[in-house]
C-alpha positions in Angstrom: 65.2 33.6 184.3 65.0 33.4 180.3 64.1 30.1 178.5 67.3 28.4 177.5 68.2 27.9 173.8 67.9 24.2 173.1 70.0 22.7 170.5 69.7 19.1 168.8 73.2 17.7 167.7 72.1 14.9 165.5 75.3 12.5 165.0 76.3 10.2 162.0 75.5 6.7 161.4 74.5 6.3 157.8 71.1 4.3 157.5 71.0 4.2 161.4 70.4 8.1 160.8 66.7 7.3 160.2 66.4 6.9 164.0 66.8 10.8 164.2 63.3 11.0 162.9 62.1 9.0 165.5 63.9 11.0 168.1 62.5 14.3 166.7 58.9 13.1 166.7 59.0 12.0 170.2 60.7 15.4 171.3 58.4 17.7 169.4 55.3 15.6 170.6 56.5 16.2 174.1 56.8 19.9 173.6 60.5 20.1 173.4 61.0 21.9 170.1 64.7 22.7 169.3 65.9 26.4 168.6 69.0 25.3 166.7 69.7 22.0 164.9 73.1 20.7 163.9 74.1 17.4 162.3 77.0 15.3 161.0 76.5 13.0 158.0 73.0 11.4 158.1 72.6 13.7 161.0 72.9 16.5 158.7 70.5 15.4 156.3 67.5 14.7 158.8 68.5 17.9 160.7 68.3 20.1 157.4 65.1 18.4 156.2 63.5 19.2 159.9 64.7 22.7 159.7 63.2 23.3 156.4 60.0 22.1 157.7 59.7 19.2 155.5 60.3 16.1 158.0 56.7 14.4 157.0 58.0 14.1 153.4 61.2 12.7 154.4 59.4 10.4 156.8 57.1 9.2 154.5 59.7 8.6 151.6 61.7 6.6 154.0 59.1 4.3 155.1 58.0 3.4 151.5 61.7 3.1 150.2 62.3 -0.7 149.5 65.8 -1.7 148.7 64.7 -1.1 145.1 64.1 2.5 145.5 67.3 3.0 147.6 69.4 1.3 145.0 68.0 3.4 142.1 69.9 6.4 143.9 73.2 4.8 143.4 75.0 6.3 140.6 78.1 4.6 140.4 81.5 6.9 139.6 84.7 4.8 140.4 86.8 7.6 138.8 85.5 10.4 141.1 86.9 9.5 144.4 84.2 7.0 145.6 81.8 4.5 144.5 78.9 6.9 144.3 78.8 10.4 142.5 75.8 11.4 144.6 74.2 13.5 141.8 71.0 11.5 142.1 71.0 12.1 146.0 71.4 15.9 145.3 68.3 15.8 142.9 66.3 13.9 145.3 67.0 16.4 148.2 65.9 19.3 145.8 62.7 17.4 145.3 61.7 17.5 148.9 61.2 21.2 148.9 64.1 22.2 151.1 65.1 25.8 151.5 67.8 26.9 148.9 70.2 28.3 151.3 71.0 27.6 155.0 70.3 31.3 155.9 66.7 30.9 154.3 66.0 28.1 157.0 63.4 29.1 159.7 65.6 27.3 162.3 69.4 27.9 162.9 71.2 24.9 161.1 74.9 24.0 160.7 76.6 20.9 159.3 79.6 19.3 159.9 82.2 18.3 157.0 85.8 17.6 156.8 88.6 19.2 154.4 90.0 16.0 153.3 93.2 18.0 152.3 94.0 19.4 155.8 92.0 17.1 157.9 90.2 20.2 159.5 86.8 20.0 160.7 84.7 22.6 158.6 81.4 24.2 159.9 78.7 24.8 157.2 76.5 27.7 158.5 75.7 29.4 155.2 75.5 28.8 151.4 73.5 26.2 149.4 71.8 23.8 151.6 72.0 20.7 149.4 75.7 21.1 148.8 76.2 21.4 152.5 74.3 18.1 153.0 76.1 16.4 150.3 79.4 17.4 151.7 78.5 16.2 155.4 77.1 12.6 154.1 80.2 12.1 151.9 81.3 8.7 153.6 84.7 8.0 152.3 85.0 4.9 150.2 81.4 5.2 149.1 80.7 8.7 148.2 83.1 11.0 146.0 84.0 14.2 147.9 82.5 17.6 147.1 84.3 20.8 146.2 82.7 23.6 147.9 84.3 27.1 148.3 87.6 25.9 147.0 87.8 22.8 149.3 87.4 19.0 148.9 84.8 18.1 151.6 84.1 14.6 152.9 82.2 13.2 155.6 81.9 15.1 159.0 82.0 11.8 160.8 85.6 11.7 160.3 86.2 14.7 162.6 83.0 15.3 164.6 80.4 12.4 164.8 78.3 14.2 167.3 78.4 18.0 166.9 78.0 19.2 170.3 80.8 21.5 169.9 78.9 23.3 166.8 75.8 23.4 168.8 77.5 25.2 171.6 79.3 27.6 169.3 75.8 28.4 167.6 74.6 29.9 171.0 73.0 27.0 172.6 72.2 26.8 176.3 70.9 23.4 176.6 72.2 20.6 174.1 70.5 17.3 173.6 72.6 15.1 171.3 72.1 11.9 169.6 74.8 9.1 169.3 74.3 6.3 166.9 77.7 4.9 167.3 77.1 3.1 170.8 78.2 -0.5 171.1 78.7 -1.1 167.4 81.9 -3.1 168.1 82.5 -6.8 168.6 80.4 -7.9 165.9 81.9 -10.7 163.6 82.9 -9.8 160.0 82.3 -13.6 159.0 80.9 -16.8 160.2 83.1 -18.7 162.5 81.0 -21.4 164.2 79.7 -24.6 162.5 75.9 -23.4 162.3 77.1 -20.2 160.5 79.5 -22.0 158.4 76.5 -24.4 157.2 74.2 -21.5 156.5 76.9 -19.8 154.5 77.5 -22.6 152.6 73.7 -23.0 151.2 73.1 -21.8 147.8 72.1 -18.2 147.6 68.4 -17.2 146.7 67.7 -14.9 143.8 66.6 -11.6 145.2 63.1 -12.0 143.9 62.8 -15.4 145.8 64.5 -14.2 149.0 61.9 -11.1 149.1 64.5 -8.4 148.8 68.4 -7.8 150.0 69.9 -8.5 153.3 72.0 -5.5 153.1 73.5 -3.1 150.7 75.6 -5.7 149.2 72.6 -7.2 147.7 71.6 -3.8 146.1 75.0 -3.9 144.6 74.4 -7.3 143.1 71.1 -5.8 141.9 73.0 -3.0 139.6 73.0 -3.6 135.8 75.7 -5.9 134.6 77.5 -3.4 132.5 78.0 -1.5 135.5 79.2 -4.2 137.6 81.8 -4.9 134.9 83.2 -1.6 135.8 83.6 -2.8 139.6 85.3 -6.1 138.5 88.6 -5.5 139.9 87.3 -4.7 143.4 86.5 -7.3 146.1 83.1 -6.4 147.2 81.5 -9.4 148.6 84.6 -11.5 149.8 86.2 -14.3 148.0 84.9 -17.2 150.2 82.1 -17.5 152.8 85.2 -16.8 155.5 86.5 -13.8 153.8 85.1 -10.2 154.6 84.2 -8.2 151.5 84.9 -4.7 150.6 81.6 -3.5 152.4 82.3 -5.6 155.4 85.6 -4.1 156.0 84.6 -0.4 155.1 81.6 -0.7 157.3 83.6 -2.1 160.3 86.5 0.4 159.7 84.2 3.4 159.9 82.6 2.0 162.9 85.8 1.7 164.7 86.9 5.1 163.7 83.7 6.9 164.7 83.5 4.9 168.0 86.9 6.0 169.1 86.3 9.7 167.9 82.9 9.8 169.4 84.0 8.7 172.9 86.7 11.2 172.9 84.8 14.2 171.7 81.6 13.6 173.9 84.3 13.1 177.0 85.5 16.6 176.3 82.4 18.2 175.1 79.4 16.6 176.9 75.8 17.4 176.1 73.4 18.2 178.9 71.4 15.1 177.5 72.4 12.1 175.6 70.1 10.0 173.5 71.3 6.4 172.5 69.0 4.6 170.2 69.8 0.8 170.2 70.7 0.5 166.3 73.5 -2.0 166.5 71.5 -4.5 164.4 71.0 -2.0 161.5 74.1 -2.0 159.1 75.3 1.3 157.6 73.6 0.8 154.4 70.1 -0.8 155.4 68.4 2.3 154.3 65.3 0.1 153.6 65.0 -0.5 157.3 63.7 3.0 158.2 60.8 2.0 160.1 63.0 -0.1 162.6 65.3 2.7 163.1 62.7 5.3 163.7 61.0 3.0 166.2 64.1 2.6 168.2 64.9 6.4 167.8 61.4 7.1 169.3 61.9 4.7 172.0 65.4 6.0 173.0 64.0 9.6 173.0 61.0 8.5 175.2 63.5 6.9 177.7 65.2 10.3 178.4 62.3 12.9 178.0 61.6 12.7 181.8 65.3 13.8 182.2 65.3 16.5 179.7 62.0 17.9 181.1 63.4 17.8 184.8 66.7 19.5 183.8 64.7 22.2 181.8 62.5 22.8 184.8 65.3 23.6 187.0 66.4 26.1 184.5 63.1 27.8 184.2 
């Protein structure tokens, strides 16, 4: 029997997507190298970098990126259909030494995006690689959409958070999927008990004294005043300690949507092995917590490697 074609389907999850690096590291070290890589949103970014052979660069950058580095990549553009234009991110991707086009990649790669006019799922399997990544990571409400081949494209997580179907369509015989959207719901948006209310009432420390932000909200607070003035008509932070702000509502809304879609899609299109990193405590904008996410990704992969090896052995 011939060796099965192994595909890695990397799911969406914003900052939780750094866990994909830990998953890939553990799999490769165990001798399990994917023949095909597919990704949605942050999974598309990590998958494309891996397929380009530049994962070491991304890992080093992510580990060294504190909140100030991440905040420097935020180019606010409120009139472009999102808070962030994404031009700086595209330029940063270009600096990683990625292949220019998807066709140039040494490993077959596909990304998922969403046509925001028709709601159709779009599979990006050729053309400029950085533009495919930018389209797939276009989280609604945060990133502006991207016009590609005459279509306005947004985050692939809107339609297919874990792209098992794309991996199968690309010829995979054995699919390892990574779902970052497990057990995300049920967290409180605001403090509700006396202890939390007391903590919320404490005066806020300046960022320098606190040693950095607790979340992306703090990064936005660090944006120059001239830019913040353009945001003044929006409720980003909540008007009171008991009121969820813009990012609180947006993050939970995305989590709810992706949880329901992921459950439905995986029930109808199950992978051969499902990797479930425990990243519930990492918020979608906590990009400065890469080491935590990578460590959990590695641990999650190591838990299922014996299952993968056993299933592959039966196919040999």
